N, C-alpha and C positions, 0 to 999 in steps of 0.2 A: 520172200521179197520183203525188205524193210519198208514199212509204211512211213510216209513223210508228212510232217506238219510244216506248212509254209507260214513263216513268221515275218511279217512286214513291219520293219522298224523305222522310226523317224528321227533317229539320232545315233550318236556313236558311243552311248553308254555301254559298259561291259554287259555281256549277255549272261548275267548272273541272277536273273529274275526267276520267279516260281514257275512260269510256263516252261522255260528251258529246262529247269530242274526236273519238272514232272515228265517232260518228253524223254529226256535221256534216261530216266530211271524206269520208264515203262515201255520200252521197246520201240520208240519212235526215233526217226532221224529228223532233228529240227533243222530246217533249211532257212537260215537267216538272210533276209534280203533287205536292202536299203534302196528302194527305187528313187528316192530323192537325191541319192548320190550316183545314180546311173545304173544300178542293178536292174536287170530285166526279169520280169516275172515269167516263169515257164508256163506253157499251156497246161490246161488241166489234163491229168493222166490217172490211170487206175491206182498208182501207188501213192497218190496224194489223198489223204483221208481227213484232212481238216486244215484250218487256217486260223491264225490270230493276227489282227491288225492293231498295232500298239498306239499309244498316245504320242503326242508330239507338239511342236510349236506352230504348226501350219493351220491357217484358217481354211476350212474344208471347201469354202465357196470361192477360193482364190485360184481356180483352175487356170486362168489366163496367165497368172504369174508363176504358177507351179504346175506345169502340164503333167507331171508324174501322177497327180491326183486323179487324172482321167484314166491312167493305166490302172491305178488301184481300184477305181470305180468299176472298170471292166472286170478286174479280178473278183470283186465282190459279186458281181452279176454271174460270173462263171461258177462261183461257189454255190449261189442260190440255185442256178440251173442244174448243177450236179448233185444238189441235195446233200452236201457234206457239211459237217459241223463247222460253224464259223463264230468267232468271238471278236467283237470290236471293243477296245478299251479306250475310253476318253475320246481322243481324236478319231480313233477307229469306229467307235459307236456313232459319233457324229457323221462319219462318212456313210455308214450303213443307213442311218436315218435320212440323210440327204438324198441318197440314191432312191429311197422308198417314198420320196416326196414330202418329207417332214421339214419344218423350218429349223434351222440351226444358227447359232450365233450367241452374242452376249445377252444375258437377261436384262430386263428393264431395271432391275434393282441395282445393277452395277456391282453386285457382291461377288467376291472371290471365295474359293475354298482352297486352302493350302494348309494341310495338317491332317489330323485324324478326327473324322466327324462321324456321329452315329447315323446309320441308315436303318430304315424300318420298312418291312414288307408292306405292300398294299394288300387288300383282301385277296386279290388274285395271286399274290406272290408268296403266300404262306409256305408252300412247299419249297420254293426257291430259297427263302430266307426265314427259317422258323422263328428267329428272335433278333432283336436289335443288336447290331454289332458296330464297333468303330472301325472305319476303313481309311486307308490313305487316299488323300485327294490332292490334286494340283490342277486347277483349271479356272477359267473365267468365261467360258462359253458353255452352252447347253444345247439340248435337242428337244424338240417336241416328240411325243410318242407317235411313230408312224401309224397310218391307218391300218387297222387289222392286227396290229401288234398288241401284246399283253404288257401292261404297265406293272412292273414287279416290285420296285422299291423307290423310296424317296428320302430326302433329308430336309431339315428345316429351311436351309437356304436354297436348295435346288430340288424341287419336287420330282424331277425326272432323273432318277439315278440308275434305272435298269429297265430293259424291255426284252421281250422274246418275240421272235417271228417264227411261227410254226413250232417245231420241237427242237430244232438244231441251230438256230441263229440267235445270238444274244448280243446286246449292247450294254456296256457298263460305263457310267460316267466316272466311277471311282477306280482305284488302282490296287486291287488285291494281289497283283503280281509283284508289287514292290516290297522288297525286303528292307530290313533296317539299314543295311549298307547302301541300298539304292536311295532310300529317303535321306540318308546323311549327305549323299552327293547333291540331291536337290537342295538341301539346306545351304550348301556352300555355293551352288551355282545360281540360285534363285533368290538371293538376298534382297534384291530390289522389290520382291513381292511382299515383303513384310509390312510395307506401308499401305497396302491395299485393304479396302473394307472387307471384313469377314475373315481375313487371314489370322490364324492363331500365332501367338508369339513363339519364339523358338523354345522357350521354357515350357509352354503348354504342349507343344509338339513332342518334346523330349519325354515329358511325363506320360502323355497318352500313348506314345509309341511303345513304351515298356509294358503298358497294360494291355494294349490292343493287338500287338503283332502276332502273338501265338494263336489267338482266336481267329484272326483274319486268315492266317496261313492254313489252319485246320479246315476252316470253311471252304477256302478256295481250292485246296487240293481235293476235297471231296467233290466239289463242283466239277473240276477238270476230269476226275475219274468217271463221272457220268457223261460228260460231253465227249471226251476222247478216251473210251475204254482201253485199258492196257492191252498191248499187243502180246499174243502168245509167242513163245520162241519158235523159230522155224524148224 
């Protein structure tokens, strides 16, 4: 029986990110769903072994305007109850944090991160991130660390970059799933962000991208291999 990873996306970008690549190369069936566009999330079943909730443009506290966020919150709770691995990226991390009672929203600084920024492990996150690396970022909201979670990483502008709940649930503010091709699309579609405080210029992004992408990919694939161990052939 092929094991499934449920991937909840919040846009129509091509599914060429590193999560999909890892899944298809390691024996999983990636089930890509877009609840914001009407896709229904299936009930939990024995063939579902993990889930990833991607970033997106939605404010996670706007459930009244975007009822699908309630469906995704219900899915997060199902994953927690079933004790399966779960990764929230950017908006997805904020959704997990909100479900666990943490505050989510724009920081008082008003700063944005769009580019490649260094993140550093906290003392408790040394096993998670042994050394400082540059990672792709695109956001202007943040999350507080949920009660009982482990704070794993920070950046200069956004102290809360990663957390872990238990041993199988992670939230990332950054985007290690994003390839160079994916970031190029962001540069074209998010040009209005370049005027915001904290955002790197396109020239800075281009230079850092070439230096950072391979290291980011290496780290993230190793992380995914631990969170979602490769499936043996049937």
